[in-house]
Phi, psi and omega in degrees: 000332178303322188291320178302305181296329172296316179296317176303313181300321180288318176299328181281324178294315180298317179299322178300315179295317180292323174294323176294324180290325179292321185280322175275168189259019195281327180244143180295137186307322185291326183277331183291325177294335187272354188305307191293335177286310170313314182300313178300310179298321179293316181294323172296328173288323175296321180291320176292326174290326174289327174299302181303318178298314181294324178288327181289318182251035180293128177291138176252141189230090186297323180291325173291330182292316181292318176305317186293313180294326168304316179294325172291328176287322176303309183297321177297321178300309179304314178290321172300320180295337179267358175097013177268136175273127183238020180297148178259052185283000000 
């Protein structure tokens, strides 16, 4: 629930800054109306960057890979005892 309140607070702050920019003449009006679009594009770029960064530096865990292979073999043995065909043809 705290995360939702944090998101709402950030959205309210961004909306307040946007409305303040609309009311004052510090930024041209034609540019101010495009700020929400720029914000969405910037957030999308940030999201893509974070996904790419996470994929580039994804940790490899050799011990976990061995354990996973053991679990797969146990599952195949269990299923083959139950009469399920688990051949990898």
